[in-house]
N, C-alpha and C positions, 0 to 999 in steps of 0.2 A: 380452713383454706389458707389463712394468714400464715399459720405454722409451716404449711407445706411450701409456701412462697419463700419464707424466711430460710427454710432448710435448703431449698433450691439455690437461693443466693449465696449461702454459706459454702455450698459444694462448688459453685462457679468460682468463688473467691479462692478456695483451696486449690482448685485445678489451675487457676491462673498463676498462683504462687509456684505450684509445682512446675509449670511450663517455664517460668522465669528461671527457676533453679536449673532446670534441664538445659536450657539454652546456655546458661553459664557454665555448666558442667561439661557440655560437649563441645564447646569452642576451644580448640587446642591452642596452647601457648606457642607451639612450634610445629612445623611440618617436617617430620623426621625423614620422610621419603624424599622430599625436595632437597633437604640438606644433604642426605646421602648421595642423591644424584649429582648435585652441584659440587660435591666434594670429591667425586671420582671413585667412590666405593663401588664394589661388585654388588649390583642390585639383585635382590631376590623378591619376586612377587608371586602370588598364587591366585588362581581364578576360583571364585565362589559363585554358585548358582543360587539365585534367590528362590524362595518356595513358590510352589504353585498353589496358593491358598493364603489364608490369613495368619497362619501359625508359623513363626520363624524359628521354632525350637531346633529343628534338625539342622538348619543352616548354621545357627549359632553354635551348636554342638561341634559341627565340623570345623567351622572357622576358628573356634577357640583352641583347637589342637595346633594351629599355625602361630599362635601368639608367641612372640620371642624368637621365631625362626624366620620370619620374612619382614621386609621393610614395609610392605603394604599388601592388602588383599584387593583383588580387582573384582568388582561385582558387575555381572553381565546385565545388559539392558535388552531384553527380548531377543537373545541370541537365536539364530536360526528362525526368527520370527515366531517363536513359541511363547505362549502366554506365561508370564511369571510376575511375581510381585515387583514393583518399580525398583529400579536400581537405587534411586535416591532414598527411598524408604529403607531399603535393605542396608544401604551405606550408614544411615543414621543409627540403625540398630546395632551394627557392628562397631561403630565408633563408640557407642555406649559401653561396649564389651572391652574397650581398650585396644581395638585394632584400627590401624590407619587404612581407610578405604581409598581406592581409586574407583570413582563413580563412572561407569560407561554412560555415554550419552549418544543415542542414535538419532539421526535425522529422519528416519523413516516415518515415525509416528507423530512428529511435532512440526509446526511451522515455526517461523523465526520468533513470533511472540512468545509461544510456549517454551521454546528453547532458552530465550533470555530469562523468562520467569523461573525456569528450573535452575539455571546457572546462578541467578541472584539468590534463590532459595538455598542452594547448596552452599554458597559462600556464607549465608547467614547462619547456617547449621554447623558450620565447621567442616564442611566437605571441601577440601582445597584442591584435591587431585582429580582431574577430569580426563577421561580418554574419549576423544572426539571421533565418532564413527559415522559413516553414512548409513549403515544398517542393512540387514539381509532382506531380500525380496519377500513379500508376504506370501507369495504363492509356494514358498518352500516350507511354510510353517503350518500350524494347526488351525488358522483362521484365514484360509486362502481367499475368502470373499471380502476380507477387510480392505479398506482403501488406503493406499500409501499416500504420504504427504510429500516427502522429499523436496520441501521448500528450499533447503540448503543441502549441501553434501559436506564431507568431512573437512575439506580445505577451507570452505566458507565458514563452517563452524568454528574452526580455529581462529579465523580472522575475527569473528564475532566475539570470541572469548578475549582476544587481544583488545578489542575495542572496550568491552566492559572493564577490563583491567586498567585502561586508560581513562575511565570515567565517562565514556559516551556509549549510547546505544547504537542499534544497527543503522539508524538514520543520523548518527553523529550528534544527537541531541544530548546535552549533559545529563548525567545521572544526579538527581537532587539529593540522594541519600548515600553518598560515599561510593567509592569505586569498589570493584571486586579484587580479590587477590588469589586468582586461580592458577594452578600449575597444570598446564595443558599438555597432553600427550596424544600420540596418533598411532594407528596400526601400519605395519609395513610387511610386505611379503617378498623376501628375497628370492623366493623361488618362482616369481612371476616370469612367464615365458618372454615377454617383451622386456629386454634390458633397457632400452631407451625409455620406454614407457615407465619402468620402475624408477629410473633416475629422475625423470621429469616430475613424477608424483612425489617423490621423496623431497626434491628441492622445493617444490611448491608448499609442501607441508612445513618445511624449515622456515620458509619466508613468511608463512601465515602465523608462526608462532609456536610450533610444536617444540617442547622442551625435552621430551624423551619418546622412545618408540618401543612398542612391543610387537613382536612378530607372530605370524601365524605358526601353526605346528611345523617345526623344522625336521625334515628327514634328510636333506642334502647339505651336509656341513661344508663341503667343498664350495657349494654355491654361496652359502652364508659367508665364508671367508672371502670369496671373490667380491661379494657385495660390500664387506667391511673395507676391503682394500681399495676398491675402485669407485665406490659411491659415497659411503658413509665417512670415509677418511676425511678428516678436516672439519667435519660438521660440529664436533665437540658436543654432540648430544648422545647420551647413552642409548644403545640398542640392546634390548632384552630378547633373547632367543626363546621361542616357544617350545617347551619340553612337555610332551604328552605321555602319560602313563597308559601303555598298552596292556590290557588285562589278559588277552589271549590272542591266538592266531585269528580266530573268528572276528574278534574286535578289530584287529588290523585290517582284515580283508573288507570288513564293513566300511571302514574309514576310507579306504582306497576307492571303494565303489561309489560312495555317497558324498564325500567331501571334496569339492572342486580344488584343484591345485596341489593335492596332496598325493604323494606316491611313496608309501612305506616300502623300502627295499625287501625283495624276496628273502634275502638272507636273514633279516630280522623276523619275518613271518615264520621262517623255518625254525629259528631258535625258539620262538614261542610254542610252535607245534611240537617240538621234540622235548620240551621241558616237562618234568614231572609236576612242577608247580609253576604254571604259566604266569600267575600273578607276581610271584617273587622274581621270575625271570624278567618280566616287564619292568619291575622296579630296578633291577640291575641295569637293564638297557637304558632306563631314564637317568640313572646315576652316571653311567658312562657318558651319556650325552651332556650332562651338566658339566662334567670334567672337560669335555671337548670345548663347550662354550666358554669355559673359563679362559681358554687359550686364544679365543677369537674375538669376543665381544664383551660388553660391559655389564652384562646381567643375564638372568633367566627368568622366564615367566612359566611357572609351573601349572600344569593342567592335569587334574586327576578326577574326572567326572564322578561324582558320588562317592569318591574315596579320597577326599582331601586329607583325611586323617593319616594317610600313608606318605604324604609329602615330607614330613619331618624325617621319616625313615629313609626316604630316598636321598635327602640332603645329607644324612649321616653316612649313607654308603658312598656318597660323592666326596666325602671328607669336608663338606661345608658346614661343620657343626658349631661354628661360632654363633653365640646367641646374639640376635639382632634386637635392639630396643625398639619396641613398637610405640606408637604415640599414645 
């Protein structure tokens, strides 16, 4: 019995040392995404979906294809209210692989205590970039009977991050173990029908502390240009246009039917339908959209669900083949 206890203590000691080394190894000396954003570089990020299960191998495999091609990878947090591994856990895993994560944080599933706990934990683990989101309604997901929290929404979450960065909690009580140093971003939808509502929401997020914006899937680039000229101009915050890889005409029609606020033009659907290789045509369309975005805004956010490995090829087609240093 004593030998078993001794072996157990040795194992615990070994694991403690490993954890200490791990924390040291994964704490970055610099935030390359933040530096690129603040220095005015054209930003490239890519969306990565965490696994549905305990094995991150496939996520890691896909994400590693992005290394050296993007400034950061954006890890979703229960997108569409569908169960997945936590964004924070997936972010740490990808940080270990040498990729700089942007950790999405949604208000739907957490109250302000849990949100603050996750933000402080992210900071401690070297996850500096946070995308503050309200979160999709649970009725749209795979657990419609789940209870929503929505103690806060995205604007108030941005305010909360600003407070933690200043060294106080939600009740303005001092943090006793140092401030956080988080780089907060927010979502924006330039295709929102209400122009005045879009402007108010954007300005509120700026005031709350948003340092960068990632858009929803963009299909109307004239609308994006109008947004940049009339609303975002003068904000000095980078706007990343959402570029989505359409794999087929069927895929495009599905998105039009089920994704609110998205209207993929019929001309694009016809191109996909007429193509001998729809996936390749979808890549060409995405590359063309990257080129358009380069003339309008400060970056692109690439989305290629389950085919993240194709993003480097899309960037090559768009001519954005300059290697980007990851953290």
